[in-house]
N, CA and C atoms as an extended XYZ file, in Angstrom:
585
Properties=species:S:1:pos:R:3:atomname:S:1:resname:S:1:resid:I:1 pbc="F F F"
N         0.850       -1.182        0.000 N   MET     1
C         0.000        0.000        0.000 CA  MET     1
C         0.889        1.236        0.000 C   MET     1
N         0.646        2.122       -0.937 N   ALA     2
C         1.480        3.320       -1.062 CA  ALA     2
C         1.109        4.331        0.007 C   ALA     2
N         2.141        4.943        0.576 N   GLU     3
C         1.906        5.962        1.596 CA  GLU     3
C         1.994        7.340        0.960 C   GLU     3
N         1.167        8.252        1.473 N   ASN     4
C         1.193        9.631        0.985 CA  ASN     4
C         2.125       10.454        1.854 C   ASN     4
N         3.071       11.107        1.207 N   TYR     5
C         4.003       11.972        1.920 CA  TYR     5
C         3.758       13.398        1.475 C   TYR     5
N         3.736       14.288        2.428 N   HIS     6
C         3.596       15.707        2.125 CA  HIS     6
C         4.902       16.390        2.442 C   HIS     6
N         5.514       16.956        1.414 N   LEU     7
C         6.772       17.665        1.612 CA  LEU     7
C         6.479       19.080        2.085 C   LEU     7
N         7.026       19.418        3.221 N   VAL     8
C         6.843       20.747        3.776 CA  VAL     8
C         8.212       21.349        4.023 C   VAL     8
N         8.419       22.587        3.562 N   ASP     9
C         9.688       23.275        3.795 CA  ASP     9
C         9.642       23.908        5.170 C   ASP     9
N        10.251       23.239        6.119 N   ARG    10
C        10.225       23.744        7.485 CA  ARG    10
C        11.612       24.202        7.896 C   ARG    10
N        11.646       25.316        8.594 N   THR    11
C        12.897       25.778        9.166 CA  THR    11
C        13.091       25.022       10.471 C   THR    11
N        14.241       24.397       10.673 N   PRO    12
C        14.468       23.640       11.900 CA  PRO    12
C        14.307       24.525       13.127 C   PRO    12
N        13.885       23.918       14.210 N   GLU    13
C        13.702       24.659       15.452 CA  GLU    13
C        14.746       24.233       16.468 C   GLU    13
N        14.996       25.103       17.426 N   GLY    14
C        15.982       24.812       18.456 CA  GLY    14
C        17.100       25.833       18.446 C   GLY    14
N        17.916       25.852       19.508 N   PRO    15
C        18.956       26.875       19.636 CA  PRO    15
C        20.044       26.801       18.563 C   PRO    15
N        20.308       25.615       18.028 N   LEU    16
C        21.365       25.463       17.031 CA  LEU    16
C        20.804       25.277       15.624 C   LEU    16
N        19.500       25.469       15.480 N   ALA    17
C        18.864       25.258       14.180 CA  ALA    17
C        19.257       26.352       13.199 C   ALA    17
N        19.345       25.968       11.927 N   MET    18
C        19.692       26.926       10.879 CA  MET    18
C        19.013       26.494        9.591 C   MET    18
N        18.546       27.476        8.846 N   HIS    19
C        17.938       27.178        7.554 CA  HIS    19
C        18.978       26.476        6.683 C   HIS    19
N        18.591       25.454        5.922 N   PRO    20
C        19.551       24.715        5.092 CA  PRO    20
C        20.346       25.608        4.132 C   PRO    20
N        19.703       26.635        3.571 N   LYS    21
C        20.415       27.534        2.665 CA  LYS    21
C        21.477       28.338        3.405 C   LYS    21
N        21.160       28.772        4.617 N   LYS    22
C        22.150       29.500        5.424 CA  LYS    22
C        23.317       28.582        5.772 C   LYS    22
N        22.987       27.346        6.115 N   PHE    23
C        24.038       26.383        6.452 CA  PHE    23
C        24.965       26.166        5.259 C   PHE    23
N        24.366       26.034        4.070 N   ALA    24
C        25.172       25.850        2.847 CA  ALA    24
C        26.065       27.064        2.603 C   ALA    24
N        25.530       28.256        2.840 N   LEU    25
C        26.325       29.478        2.663 CA  LEU    25
C        27.506       29.496        3.628 C   LEU    25
N        27.251       29.182        4.893 N   TRP    26
C        28.340       29.183        5.882 CA  TRP    26
C        29.387       28.120        5.546 C   TRP    26
N        28.933       26.972        5.065 N   LEU    27
C        29.861       25.921        4.651 CA  LEU    27
C        30.730       26.410        3.495 C   LEU    27
N        30.105       27.105        2.536 N   PHE    28
C        30.838       27.659        1.405 CA  PHE    28
C        31.864       28.682        1.874 C   PHE    28
N        31.474       29.557        2.807 N   MET    29
C        32.396       30.586        3.298 CA  MET    29
C        33.577       29.961        4.044 C   MET    29
N        33.335       28.890        4.775 N   VAL    30
C        34.435       28.186        5.453 CA  VAL    30
C        35.403       27.625        4.413 C   VAL    30
N        34.863       27.089        3.327 N   THR    31
C        35.701       26.569        2.239 CA  THR    31
C        36.547       27.679        1.637 C   THR    31
N        35.939       28.849        1.418 N   VAL    32
C        36.669       29.993        0.858 CA  VAL    32
C        37.790       30.421        1.799 C   VAL    32
N        37.508       30.447        3.091 N   VAL    33
C        38.539       30.796        4.083 CA  VAL    33
C        39.706       29.825        3.987 C   VAL    33
N        39.407       28.536        3.846 N   MET    34
C        40.469       27.531        3.743 CA  MET    34
C        41.303       27.731        2.479 C   MET    34
N        40.642       28.102        1.376 N   ILE    35
C        41.367       28.353        0.123 CA  ILE    35
C        42.350       29.498        0.305 C   ILE    35
N        41.873       30.606        0.890 N   PHE    36
C        42.748       31.762        1.059 CA  PHE    36
C        43.797       31.535        2.132 C   PHE    36
N        43.480       30.719        3.127 N   ALA    37
C        44.496       30.361        4.126 CA  ALA    37
C        45.619       29.577        3.453 C   ALA    37
N        45.254       28.702        2.524 N   ALA    38
C        46.265       27.930        1.792 CA  ALA    38
C        47.137       28.844        0.931 C   ALA    38
N        46.504       29.787        0.225 N   PHE    39
C        47.279       30.690       -0.632 CA  PHE    39
C        48.190       31.614        0.170 C   PHE    39
N        47.672       32.157        1.270 N   THR    40
C        48.514       33.060        2.057 CA  THR    40
C        49.634       32.292        2.764 C   THR    40
N        49.362       31.066        3.158 N   SER    41
C        50.419       30.233        3.748 CA  SER    41
C        51.503       29.924        2.716 C   SER    41
N        51.078       29.569        1.509 N   ALA    42
C        52.037       29.291        0.431 CA  ALA    42
C        52.854       30.538        0.105 C   ALA    42
N        52.218       31.692        0.153 N   HIS    43
C        52.892       32.978       -0.073 CA  HIS    43
C        54.022       33.173        0.937 C   HIS    43
N        53.716       32.938        2.210 N   ILE    44
C        54.709       33.118        3.280 CA  ILE    44
C        55.868       32.142        3.111 C   ILE    44
N        55.547       30.880        2.811 N   VAL    45
C        56.585       29.855        2.639 CA  VAL    45
C        57.488       30.210        1.461 C   VAL    45
N        56.893       30.578        0.341 N   LYS    46
C        57.680       30.913       -0.852 CA  LYS    46
C        58.539       32.150       -0.611 C   LYS    46
N        57.999       33.126        0.096 N   GLN    47
C        58.739       34.350        0.391 CA  GLN    47
C        59.950       34.055        1.272 C   GLN    47
N        59.771       33.120        2.202 N   ALA    48
C        60.858       32.768        3.128 CA  ALA    48
C        61.995       32.026        2.435 C   ALA    48
N        61.726       31.457        1.258 N   GLN    49
C        62.755       30.704        0.544 CA  GLN    49
C        63.791       31.603       -0.121 C   GLN    49
N        63.512       32.898       -0.163 N   GLY    50
C        64.469       33.831       -0.766 CA  GLY    50
C        64.206       34.043       -2.242 C   GLY    50
N        64.897       35.006       -2.830 N   GLY    51
C        64.720       35.326       -4.241 CA  GLY    51
C        63.407       36.035       -4.522 C   GLY    51
N        62.849       36.619       -3.486 N   TRP    52
C        61.558       37.284       -3.592 CA  TRP    52
C        61.756       38.701       -4.109 C   TRP    52
N        61.090       39.041       -5.190 N   GLN    53
C        61.216       40.385       -5.753 CA  GLN    53
C        60.162       41.305       -5.129 C   GLN    53
N        60.628       42.283       -4.374 N   VAL    54
C        59.720       43.225       -3.718 CA  VAL    54
C        59.099       44.140       -4.776 C   VAL    54
N        57.843       44.458       -4.628 N   TYR    55
C        57.142       45.342       -5.558 CA  TYR    55
C        56.234       46.275       -4.756 C   TYR    55
N        55.817       47.355       -5.370 N   ASP    56
C        54.906       48.297       -4.713 CA  ASP    56
C        53.467       47.937       -5.052 C   ASP    56
N        52.633       47.890       -4.021 N   LEU    57
C        51.210       47.667       -4.259 CA  LEU    57
C        50.605       48.897       -4.929 C   LEU    57
N        49.668       48.705       -5.833 N   PRO    58
C        49.005       49.867       -6.444 CA  PRO    58
C        48.318       50.720       -5.374 C   PRO    58
N        48.532       52.026       -5.444 N   ALA    59
C        47.972       52.942       -4.439 CA  ALA    59
C        46.449       52.902       -4.427 C   ALA    59
N        45.847       52.583       -5.563 N   ARG    60
C        44.387       52.597       -5.643 CA  ARG    60
C        43.746       51.500       -4.795 C   ARG    60
N        44.526       50.552       -4.309 N   LEU    61
C        43.956       49.510       -3.447 CA  LEU    61
C        43.386       50.106       -2.163 C   LEU    61
N        43.949       51.220       -1.706 N   ILE    62
C        43.414       51.890       -0.510 CA  ILE    62
C        42.009       52.412       -0.812 C   ILE    62
N        41.861       53.066       -1.967 N   THR    63
C        40.543       53.566       -2.385 CA  THR    63
C        39.561       52.414       -2.562 C   THR    63
N        40.023       51.334       -3.174 N   ASN    64
C        39.163       50.165       -3.382 CA  ASN    64
C        38.671       49.602       -2.055 C   ASN    64
N        39.562       49.591       -1.061 N   THR    65
C        39.188       49.089        0.259 CA  THR    65
C        38.094       49.969        0.860 C   THR    65
N        38.234       51.280        0.749 N   ALA    66
C        37.205       52.198        1.252 CA  ALA    66
C        35.879       51.975        0.524 C   ALA    66
N        35.949       51.711       -0.778 N   ILE    67
C        34.734       51.497       -1.581 CA  ILE    67
C        33.982       50.257       -1.115 C   ILE    67
N        34.696       49.160       -0.869 N   ILE    68
C        33.989       47.930       -0.464 CA  ILE    68
C        33.450       48.060        0.961 C   ILE    68
N        34.132       48.818        1.809 N   VAL    69
C        33.622       49.058        3.166 CA  VAL    69
C        32.327       49.872        3.081 C   VAL    69
N        32.315       50.914        2.254 N   LEU    70
C        31.097       51.719        2.084 CA  LEU    70
C        29.956       50.883        1.508 C   LEU    70
N        30.275       49.998        0.584 N   SER    71
C        29.257       49.111        0.014 CA  SER    71
C        28.614       48.272        1.111 C   SER    71
N        29.434       47.746        2.022 N   SER    72
C        28.916       46.954        3.143 CA  SER    72
C        28.055       47.806        4.069 C   SER    72
N        28.476       49.048        4.290 N   VAL    73
C        27.694       49.953        5.144 CA  VAL    73
C        26.315       50.183        4.532 C   VAL    73
N        26.270       50.465        3.227 N   PHE    74
C        24.986       50.674        2.544 CA  PHE    74
C        24.102       49.437        2.644 C   PHE    74
N        24.700       48.264        2.461 N   LEU    75
C        23.919       47.028        2.518 CA  LEU    75
C        23.400       46.764        3.931 C   LEU    75
N        24.199       47.094        4.937 N   GLN    76
C        23.756       46.913        6.321 CA  GLN    76
C        22.575       47.839        6.624 C   GLN    76
N        22.646       49.067        6.132 N   ILE    77
C        21.521       50.000        6.310 CA  ILE    77
C        20.270       49.429        5.634 C   ILE    77
N        20.438       48.872        4.432 N   ALA    78
C        19.314       48.263        3.717 CA  ALA    78
C        18.742       47.090        4.508 C   ALA    78
N        19.619       46.271        5.089 N   PHE    79
C        19.188       45.107        5.861 CA  PHE    79
C        18.353       45.536        7.072 C   PHE    79
N        18.869       46.494        7.831 N   VAL    80
C        18.151       46.980        9.014 CA  VAL    80
C        16.825       47.627        8.596 C   VAL    80
N        16.855       48.376        7.504 N   SER    81
C        15.625       49.019        7.000 CA  SER    81
C        14.587       47.985        6.584 C   SER    81
N        15.041       46.898        5.950 N   ALA    82
C        14.109       45.831        5.539 CA  ALA    82
C        13.466       45.175        6.749 C   ALA    82
N        14.256       44.958        7.793 N   LYS    83
C        13.706       44.350        9.017 CA  LYS    83
C        12.648       45.244        9.650 C   LYS    83
N        12.795       46.565        9.433 N   ARG    84
C        11.837       47.528        9.995 CA  ARG    84
C        10.753       47.915        8.982 C   ARG    84
N        10.755       47.252        7.831 N   ASP    85
C         9.799       47.527        6.751 CA  ASP    85
C         9.855       48.966        6.255 C   ASP    85
N        11.041       49.535        6.287 N   ASN    86
C        11.249       50.878        5.752 CA  ASN    86
C        11.657       50.729        4.277 C   ASN    86
N        10.684       50.400        3.436 N   THR    87
C        10.977       50.066        2.039 CA  THR    87
C        11.516       51.255        1.247 C   THR    87
N        11.214       52.470        1.682 N   LYS    88
C        11.734       53.643        0.966 CA  LYS    88
C        13.248       53.735        1.065 C   LYS    88
N        13.812       53.230        2.141 N   LEU    89
C        15.264       53.277        2.324 CA  LEU    89
C        15.945       52.019        1.776 C   LEU    89
N        15.211       50.896        1.771 N   VAL    90
C        15.790       49.621        1.321 CA  VAL    90
C        16.297       49.708       -0.118 C   VAL    90
N        15.449       50.184       -1.014 N   LYS    91
C        15.790       50.194       -2.446 CA  LYS    91
C        17.041       51.016       -2.759 C   LYS    91
N        17.113       52.284       -2.330 N   PRO    92
C        18.315       53.060       -2.686 CA  PRO    92
C        19.585       52.534       -2.029 C   PRO    92
N        19.457       51.976       -0.820 N   MET    93
C        20.651       51.471       -0.132 CA  MET    93
C        21.192       50.208       -0.807 C   MET    93
N        20.306       49.319       -1.227 N   ILE    94
C        20.754       48.123       -1.955 CA  ILE    94
C        21.368       48.536       -3.287 C   ILE    94
N        20.735       49.499       -3.937 N   LEU    95
C        21.254       49.984       -5.216 CA  LEU    95
C        22.646       50.588       -5.045 C   LEU    95
N        22.830       51.386       -4.003 N   LEU    96
C        24.153       51.970       -3.727 CA  LEU    96
C        25.186       50.885       -3.425 C   LEU    96
N        24.784       49.887       -2.637 N   ALA    97
C        25.693       48.775       -2.331 CA  ALA    97
C        26.131       48.075       -3.612 C   ALA    97
N        25.187       47.888       -4.535 N   THR    98
C        25.486       47.224       -5.805 CA  THR    98
C        26.412       48.070       -6.670 C   THR    98
N        26.112       49.359       -6.769 N   VAL    99
C        26.948       50.270       -7.568 CA  VAL    99
C        28.371       50.304       -7.003 C   VAL    99
N        28.496       50.356       -5.690 N   PHE   100
C        29.827       50.374       -5.078 CA  PHE   100
C        30.524       49.027       -5.254 C   PHE   100
N        29.750       47.938       -5.332 N   GLY   101
C        30.337       46.626       -5.631 CA  GLY   101
C        30.957       46.615       -7.016 C   GLY   101
N        30.230       47.171       -7.993 N   PHE   102
C        30.771       47.298       -9.346 CA  PHE   102
C        32.003       48.202       -9.348 C   PHE   102
N        31.939       49.299       -8.572 N   ALA   103
C        33.068       50.241       -8.511 CA  ALA   103
C        34.307       49.543       -7.940 C   ALA   103
N        34.119       48.673       -6.952 N   PHE   104
C        35.250       47.928       -6.393 CA  PHE   104
C        35.868       47.021       -7.450 C   PHE   104
N        35.024       46.296       -8.186 N   MET   105
C        35.545       45.403       -9.227 CA  MET   105
C        36.303       46.190      -10.290 C   MET   105
N        35.749       47.326      -10.693 N   PHE   106
C        36.432       48.165      -11.677 CA  PHE   106
C        37.765       48.661      -11.117 C   PHE   106
N        37.753       49.051       -9.849 N   GLY   107
C        38.990       49.510       -9.195 CA  GLY   107
C        40.047       48.422       -9.144 C   GLY   107
N        39.621       47.180       -8.921 N   GLN   108
C        40.579       46.069       -8.891 CA  GLN   108
C        41.157       45.836      -10.289 C   GLN   108
N        40.320       45.959      -11.296 N   TRP   109
C        40.810       45.821      -12.679 CA  TRP   109
C        41.865       46.889      -12.958 C   TRP   109
N        41.577       48.124      -12.518 N   MET   110
C        42.518       49.225      -12.715 CA  MET   110
C        43.817       48.976      -11.938 C   MET   110
N        43.718       48.357      -10.772 N   ALA   111
C        44.922       48.021       -9.995 CA  ALA   111
C        45.784       47.020      -10.763 C   ALA   111
N        45.132       46.036      -11.408 N   TRP   112
C        45.891       45.083      -12.241 CA  TRP   112
C        46.575       45.813      -13.385 C   TRP   112
N        45.847       46.761      -13.996 N   GLU   113
C        46.454       47.538      -15.084 CA  GLU   113
C        47.648       48.356      -14.582 C   GLU   113
N        47.528       48.895      -13.367 N   ASP   114
C        48.650       49.632      -12.770 CA  ASP   114
C        49.872       48.728      -12.623 C   ASP   114
N        49.623       47.487      -12.208 N   MET   115
C        50.733       46.524      -12.059 CA  MET   115
C        51.387       46.269      -13.418 C   MET   115
N        50.575       46.054      -14.427 N   VAL   116
C        51.100       45.767      -15.771 CA  VAL   116
C        51.899       46.958      -16.295 C   VAL   116
N        51.419       48.179      -16.065 N   LYS   117
C        52.142       49.385      -16.501 CA  LYS   117
C        53.514       49.485      -15.847 C   LYS   117
N        53.631       48.905      -14.642 N   GLU   118
C        54.917       48.897      -13.940 CA  GLU   118
C        55.794       47.725      -14.376 C   GLU   118
N        55.309       46.953      -15.351 N   GLY   119
C        56.075       45.803      -15.829 CA  GLY   119
C        55.964       44.591      -14.933 C   GLY   119
N        54.904       44.541      -14.126 N   LEU   120
C        54.683       43.432      -13.196 CA  LEU   120
C        53.516       42.604      -13.710 C   LEU   120
N        53.809       41.344      -14.048 N   PHE   121
C        52.819       40.499      -14.702 CA  PHE   121
C        52.516       39.267      -13.867 C   PHE   121
N        51.464       38.552      -14.293 N   PHE   122
C        51.113       37.297      -13.623 CA  PHE   122
C        52.252       36.283      -13.761 C   PHE   122
N        52.797       36.202      -14.965 N   SER   123
C        53.934       35.303      -15.196 CA  SER   123
C        55.126       36.138      -15.630 C   SER   123
N        56.236       35.528      -15.745 N   GLY   124
C        57.423       36.258      -16.179 CA  GLY   124
C        58.566       36.161      -15.183 C   GLY   124
N        58.486       35.175      -14.318 N   GLY   125
C        59.609       34.939      -13.415 CA  GLY   125
C        59.469       35.544      -12.034 C   GLY   125
N        58.516       36.461      -11.829 N   ASN   126
C        58.348       37.072      -10.520 CA  ASN   126
C        57.213       36.380       -9.771 C   ASN   126
N        57.586       35.484       -8.872 N   VAL   127
C        56.596       34.717       -8.110 CA  VAL   127
C        55.758       35.637       -7.226 C   VAL   127
N        56.371       36.705       -6.723 N   ALA   128
C        55.674       37.633       -5.828 CA  ALA   128
C        54.440       38.221       -6.506 C   ALA   128
N        54.613       38.713       -7.732 N   THR   129
C        53.463       39.306       -8.419 CA  THR   129
C        52.473       38.242       -8.880 C   THR   129
N        52.960       37.033       -9.145 N   SER   130
C        52.036       35.940       -9.478 CA  SER   130
C        51.070       35.703       -8.326 C   SER   130
N        51.605       35.696       -7.103 N   PHE   131
C        50.740       35.534       -5.932 CA  PHE   131
C        49.732       36.668       -5.843 C   PHE   131
N        50.171       37.901       -6.119 N   PHE   132
C        49.265       39.047       -6.067 CA  PHE   132
C        48.098       38.846       -7.023 C   PHE   132
N        48.391       38.471       -8.271 N   PHE   133
C        47.331       38.299       -9.262 CA  PHE   133
C        46.415       37.129       -8.916 C   PHE   133
N        46.975       36.045       -8.409 N   VAL   134
C        46.157       34.877       -8.056 CA  VAL   134
C        45.229       35.207       -6.889 C   VAL   134
N        45.797       35.791       -5.835 N   ILE   135
C        44.997       36.087       -4.641 CA  ILE   135
C        43.891       37.095       -4.953 C   ILE   135
N        44.245       38.182       -5.622 N   THR   136
C        43.220       39.188       -5.931 CA  THR   136
C        42.248       38.676       -6.994 C   THR   136
N        42.734       37.839       -7.902 N   GLY   137
C        41.867       37.277       -8.939 CA  GLY   137
C        40.830       36.321       -8.384 C   GLY   137
N        41.240       35.466       -7.461 N   ILE   138
C        40.289       34.526       -6.866 CA  ILE   138
C        39.273       35.284       -6.010 C   ILE   138
N        39.734       36.317       -5.319 N   HIS   139
C        38.789       37.142       -4.564 CA  HIS   139
C        37.791       37.806       -5.526 C   HIS   139
N        38.273       38.295       -6.655 N   ALA   140
C        37.401       38.933       -7.650 CA  ALA   140
C        36.360       37.953       -8.184 C   ALA   140
N        36.761       36.699       -8.380 N   ALA   141
C        35.822       35.685       -8.872 CA  ALA   141
C        34.674       35.493       -7.887 C   ALA   141
N        34.996       35.438       -6.593 N   HIS   142
C        33.954       35.314       -5.580 CA  HIS   142
C        33.117       36.591       -5.505 C   HIS   142
N        33.771       37.719       -5.723 N   LEU   143
C        33.079       39.002       -5.679 CA  LEU   143
C        32.049       39.117       -6.804 C   LEU   143
N        32.354       38.555       -7.954 N   ILE   144
C        31.388       38.551       -9.059 CA  ILE   144
C        30.105       37.848       -8.614 C   ILE   144
N        30.267       36.726       -7.922 N   GLY   145
C        29.100       36.022       -7.376 CA  GLY   145
C        28.324       36.892       -6.401 C   GLY   145
N        29.060       37.644       -5.565 N   GLY   146
C        28.410       38.544       -4.616 CA  GLY   146
C        27.652       39.664       -5.304 C   GLY   146
N        28.224       40.212       -6.359 N   VAL   147
C        27.560       41.296       -7.102 CA  VAL   147
C        26.298       40.763       -7.801 C   VAL   147
N        26.377       39.554       -8.339 N   ILE   148
C        25.183       38.952       -8.959 CA  ILE   148
C        24.076       38.795       -7.917 C   ILE   148
N        24.459       38.380       -6.706 N   TYR   149
C        23.480       38.255       -5.616 CA  TYR   149
C        22.902       39.627       -5.263 C   TYR   149
N        23.744       40.659       -5.238 N   LEU   150
C        23.274       42.022       -4.965 CA  LEU   150
C        22.273       42.481       -6.030 C   LEU   150
N        22.564       42.165       -7.287 N   ILE   151
C        21.643       42.536       -8.372 CA  ILE   151
C        20.291       41.845       -8.168 C   ILE   151
N        20.349       40.557       -7.801 N   TYR   152
C        19.114       39.799       -7.542 CA  TYR   152
C        18.309       40.434       -6.410 C   TYR   152
N        18.991       40.784       -5.327 N   ILE   153
C        18.310       41.397       -4.180 CA  ILE   153
C        17.771       42.773       -4.555 C   ILE   153
N        18.533       43.506       -5.351 N   SER   154
C        18.092       44.831       -5.795 CA  SER   154
C        16.807       44.724       -6.613 C   SER   154
N        16.774       43.770       -7.540 N   ILE   155
C        15.569       43.551       -8.347 CA  ILE   155
C        14.400       43.150       -7.447 C   ILE   155
N        14.668       42.269       -6.477 N   SER   156
C        13.624       41.840       -5.536 CA  SER   156
C        13.074       43.021       -4.741 C   SER   156
N        13.964       43.944       -4.359 N   SER   157
C        13.504       45.100       -3.579 CA  SER   157
C        12.597       46.000       -4.405 C   SER   157
N        12.882       46.133       -5.695 N   PHE   158
C        12.028       46.960       -6.551 CA  PHE   158
C        10.697       46.271       -6.869 C   PHE   158
N        10.632       44.960       -6.617 N   LYS   159
C         9.364       44.238       -6.742 CA  LYS   159
C         8.653       44.150       -5.389 C   LYS   159
N         9.201       44.870       -4.395 N   SER   160
C         8.660       44.890       -3.017 CA  SER   160
C         8.701       43.519       -2.361 C   SER   160
N         9.710       42.728       -2.680 N   ASN   161
C         9.859       41.392       -2.092 CA  ASN   161
C        10.901       41.335       -0.977 C   ASN   161
N        11.405       42.484       -0.556 N   VAL   162
C        12.371       42.507        0.549 CA  VAL   162
C        11.734       43.290        1.685 C   VAL   162
N        11.320       42.547        2.718 N   HIS   163
C        10.657       43.151        3.875 CA  HIS   163
C        10.811       42.207        5.060 C   HIS   163
N        10.263       42.600        6.201 N   SER   164
C        10.483       41.852        7.453 CA  SER   164
C         9.988       40.406        7.399 C   SER   164
N         9.028       40.120        6.545 N   LYS   165
C         8.487       38.758        6.456 CA  LYS   165
C         9.171       37.931        5.363 C   LYS   165
N        10.132       38.514        4.695 N   ASN   166
C        10.840       37.801        3.627 CA  ASN   166
C        12.316       38.218        3.648 C   ASN   166
N        13.030       37.771        4.671 N   MET   167
C        14.394       38.252        4.918 CA  MET   167
C        15.496       37.243        4.593 C   MET   167
N        15.149       36.030        4.210 N   LEU   168
C        16.169       34.996        4.046 CA  LEU   168
C        17.243       35.400        3.033 C   LEU   168
N        16.837       35.744        1.814 N   ASN   169
C        17.824       36.112        0.793 CA  ASN   169
C        18.561       37.388        1.153 C   ASN   169
N        17.857       38.343        1.743 N   MET   170
C        18.496       39.593        2.153 CA  MET   170
C        19.569       39.317        3.205 C   MET   170
N        19.223       38.475        4.164 N   GLU   171
C        20.179       38.137        5.223 CA  GLU   171
C        21.385       37.382        4.672 C   GLU   171
N        21.133       36.429        3.784 N   MET   172
C        22.235       35.653        3.208 CA  MET   172
C        23.139       36.530        2.347 C   MET   172
N        22.534       37.409        1.547 N   CYS   173
C        23.320       38.305        0.704 CA  CYS   173
C        24.174       39.239        1.558 C   CYS   173
N        23.567       39.792        2.617 N   THR   174
C        24.297       40.699        3.510 CA  THR   174
C        25.452       39.973        4.185 C   THR   174
N        25.197       38.772        4.667 N   THR   175
C        26.249       37.981        5.315 CA  THR   175
C        27.399       37.716        4.355 C   THR   175
N        27.070       37.291        3.131 N   PHE   176
C        28.104       36.964        2.146 CA  PHE   176
C        28.887       38.207        1.740 C   PHE   176
N        28.185       39.330        1.563 N   TRP   177
C        28.868       40.556        1.138 CA  TRP   177
C        29.797       41.072        2.237 C   TRP   177
N        29.337       41.030        3.494 N   HIS   178
C        30.209       41.434        4.606 CA  HIS   178
C        31.432       40.509        4.683 C   HIS   178
N        31.194       39.225        4.433 N   PHE   179
C        32.287       38.260        4.433 CA  PHE   179
C        33.322       38.617        3.372 C   PHE   179
N        32.856       38.939        2.156 N   LEU   180
C        33.782       39.296        1.074 CA  LEU   180
C        34.543       40.582        1.405 C   LEU   180
N        33.858       41.536        2.019 N   GLY   181
C        34.519       42.777        2.423 CA  GLY   181
C        35.570       42.530        3.488 C   GLY   181
N        35.208       41.734        4.495 N   GLY   182
C        36.164       41.393        5.553 CA  GLY   182
C        37.342       40.609        5.011 C   GLY   182
N        37.060       39.693        4.089 N   LEU   183
C        38.123       38.914        3.463 CA  LEU   183
C        39.075       39.829        2.698 C   LEU   183
N        38.523       40.815        1.976 N   TRP   184
C        39.390       41.729        1.242 CA  TRP   184
C        40.278       42.533        2.193 C   TRP   184
N        39.725       43.005        3.302 N   ILE   185
C        40.528       43.774        4.266 CA  ILE   185
C        41.689       42.921        4.767 C   ILE   185
N        41.390       41.651        5.088 N   TYR   186
C        42.461       40.739        5.518 CA  TYR   186
C        43.515       40.595        4.420 C   TYR   186
N        43.061       40.371        3.169 N   LEU   187
C        44.002       40.169        2.061 CA  LEU   187
C        44.836       41.420        1.805 C   LEU   187
N        44.204       42.581        1.883 N   TYR   188
C        44.952       43.823        1.660 CA  TYR   188
C        46.032       44.010        2.728 C   TYR   188
N        45.663       43.787        3.977 N   ILE   189
C        46.647       43.915        5.063 CA  ILE   189
C        47.768       42.900        4.878 C   ILE   189
N        47.385       41.676        4.519 N   PHE   190
C        48.382       40.622        4.302 CA  PHE   190
C        49.347       41.021        3.186 C   PHE   190
N        48.807       41.468        2.050 N   LEU   191
C        49.663       41.855        0.923 CA  LEU   191
C        50.499       43.072        1.253 C   LEU   191
N        49.940       44.010        2.003 N   PHE   192
C        50.678       45.207        2.397 CA  PHE   192
C        51.881       44.846        3.263 C   PHE   192
N        51.706       43.876        4.149 N   LEU   193
C        52.791       43.475        5.052 CA  LEU   193
C        53.770       42.494        4.422 C   LEU   193
N        53.361       41.833        3.331 N   ASN   194
C        54.199       40.761        2.761 CA  ASN   194
C        54.474       40.883        1.270 C   ASN   194
N        54.390       42.072        0.696 N   HIS   195
C        54.615       42.195       -0.746 CA  HIS   195
C        56.098       42.287       -1.063 C   HIS   195
């Protein structure tokens, strides 16, 4: 005799409960941390072996860092506004966060161009600059995913789908974007101290 099953999407209950999508996001972020821990560790080991060619970091990285911090600030304001159902503030703040996300990516591209103008390339015998391009490039790849998520949330906000009763995607996007911003600050400090 066949049994009838009703599939219900339930959020787990209890002090340690977490929505499956949030859990997947946190698992992904832990994986990203491990990837960058491996790259920065390899950077330190290779640098300690000697023959390391010192180079100057592009000055625009400071501006880029300020841009991604401001993007996170705008997104946090949007998040708090959504929780309070202040939809008039949600839309422009998400839009600003997205625009600043694009500005950060453009700034990183310009930083790569600055490196190339100085004769510093991904390949060409200088392991130090290879690490710079790999580390910033992999961060940029993850950032593209974050910007796509911001665009999705921005579109949702203009459809009035971001409010206190529908916060899952907004919360996940905010968490991921803050993570990418924090990761960049760590990477910038690391590169500044070890270039």
